C-alpha positions in Angstrom: -16.5 115.7 -54.7 -19.4 113.7 -56.1 -19.2 111.8 -59.4 -21.2 113.3 -62.2 -23.9 110.8 -63.1 -25.7 113.0 -65.7 -24.1 111.1 -68.5 -26.4 108.1 -67.6 -29.5 110.0 -68.8 -27.8 111.0 -72.1 -27.3 107.4 -73.0 -30.9 106.3 -72.2 -33.4 106.6 -75.0 -36.6 106.9 -72.9 -37.8 109.5 -70.4 -38.5 106.6 -68.0 -36.6 103.7 -66.6 -38.6 100.6 -65.7 -37.6 99.2 -62.3 -36.6 95.9 -64.0 -34.1 97.9 -66.1 -32.4 99.9 -63.4 -29.5 97.5 -63.4 -29.0 98.1 -67.1 -29.4 101.9 -66.7 -27.0 102.1 -63.9 -24.3 99.8 -65.3 -25.1 97.2 -62.6 -24.9 99.6 -59.6 -28.5 99.2 -58.7 -30.8 96.1 -58.6 -34.5 96.1 -59.1 -35.1 94.3 -55.8 -33.1 97.0 -53.9 -35.2 99.7 -55.6 -38.4 97.9 -54.6 -37.2 97.7 -51.0 -36.2 101.4 -50.9 -39.5 102.4 -52.4 -41.3 100.4 -49.7 -39.4 102.3 -47.1 -40.1 105.7 -48.8 -36.5 106.1 -49.7 -36.6 105.6 -53.4 -36.6 108.3 -56.2 -39.5 110.7 -56.4 -42.0 110.7 -59.2 -42.3 106.9 -59.8 -45.2 105.8 -61.8 -47.2 102.5 -61.9 -48.1 101.2 -65.3 -50.6 98.4 -66.1 -51.3 97.9 -62.4 -47.9 96.5 -61.4 -44.9 97.8 -63.4 -43.0 100.6 -61.8 -41.0 103.2 -63.7 -38.9 106.1 -62.7 -38.5 109.4 -64.5 -34.8 109.5 -65.8 -34.1 112.9 -64.3 -35.5 111.9 -60.9 -33.6 108.7 -60.9 -30.3 110.3 -61.8 -30.9 113.1 -59.2 -31.6 110.4 -56.5 -28.5 108.4 -57.4 -26.4 111.5 -57.3 -27.7 112.4 -53.8 -26.7 108.9 -52.6 -23.2 108.6 -54.0 -19.8 109.9 -53.0 -16.3 109.6 -54.4 -13.9 107.5 -52.4 
Protein backbone atom coordinates (compact mmCIF):
# COMPACT_ATOMS: atom_id res chain seq x y z
CA UNK A 1 0.00 0.00 0.00
CA UNK A 2 1.37 3.40 -0.98
CA UNK A 3 1.35 6.35 1.41
CA UNK A 4 -1.09 9.14 0.56
CA UNK A 5 0.93 12.23 -0.36
CA UNK A 6 -2.04 14.35 -1.42
CA UNK A 7 -1.86 16.21 1.90
CA UNK A 8 1.33 17.90 0.69
CA UNK A 9 -0.54 19.93 -1.92
CA UNK A 10 -3.21 20.98 0.60
CA UNK A 11 -0.53 22.66 2.71
CA UNK A 12 1.15 24.46 -0.21
CA UNK A 13 -0.15 27.95 -1.00
CA UNK A 14 0.88 28.09 -4.67
CA UNK A 15 -0.04 26.02 -7.74
CA UNK A 16 3.70 25.64 -8.47
CA UNK A 17 6.74 24.51 -6.49
CA UNK A 18 10.07 26.08 -7.41
CA UNK A 19 12.80 23.48 -7.76
CA UNK A 20 14.76 25.24 -5.03
CA UNK A 21 11.75 24.72 -2.69
CA UNK A 22 11.14 21.00 -3.29
CA UNK A 23 12.92 20.17 -0.03
CA UNK A 24 10.58 22.44 1.89
CA UNK A 25 7.54 21.13 -0.01
CA UNK A 26 8.46 17.48 0.59
CA UNK A 27 9.55 17.81 4.19
CA UNK A 28 13.16 17.15 3.26
CA UNK A 29 12.49 14.01 1.22
CA UNK A 30 13.63 15.59 -2.06
CA UNK A 31 16.61 17.82 -2.84
CA UNK A 32 16.76 20.38 -5.67
CA UNK A 33 19.96 18.85 -7.06
CA UNK A 34 18.33 15.42 -7.20
CA UNK A 35 15.40 16.92 -9.10
CA UNK A 36 17.76 18.62 -11.56
CA UNK A 37 19.54 15.31 -12.17
CA UNK A 38 16.28 13.42 -12.67
CA UNK A 39 15.01 16.13 -15.04
CA UNK A 40 18.21 15.82 -17.08
CA UNK A 41 17.59 12.07 -17.37
CA UNK A 42 13.96 12.64 -18.39
CA UNK A 43 12.74 11.03 -15.17
CA UNK A 44 11.38 14.09 -13.36
CA UNK A 45 7.77 15.23 -13.02
CA UNK A 46 5.83 16.17 -16.14
CA UNK A 47 4.77 19.73 -16.83
CA UNK A 48 7.76 21.60 -15.42
CA UNK A 49 8.13 25.19 -16.52
CA UNK A 50 11.10 27.52 -16.88
CA UNK A 51 10.69 31.05 -15.55
CA UNK A 52 12.99 34.00 -16.26
CA UNK A 53 15.29 31.87 -18.35
CA UNK A 54 16.63 29.59 -15.61
CA UNK A 55 14.26 29.01 -12.68
CA UNK A 56 12.41 25.69 -12.86
CA UNK A 57 9.03 25.08 -11.23
CA UNK A 58 6.73 22.07 -11.06
CA UNK A 59 2.93 22.09 -11.00
CA UNK A 60 1.93 20.90 -7.52
CA UNK A 61 -0.44 18.23 -8.84
CA UNK A 62 2.18 16.79 -11.19
CA UNK A 63 4.87 16.82 -8.50
CA UNK A 64 2.65 15.01 -5.99
CA UNK A 65 1.57 12.48 -8.62
CA UNK A 66 5.23 11.86 -9.55
CA UNK A 67 6.23 11.47 -5.89
CA UNK A 68 3.32 9.09 -5.33
CA UNK A 69 4.41 6.94 -8.28
CA UNK A 70 7.94 6.64 -6.86
CA UNK A 71 7.16 5.77 -3.24
CA UNK A 72 6.17 2.64 -1.38
CA UNK A 73 5.35 1.76 2.20
CA UNK A 74 7.97 -0.32 3.97
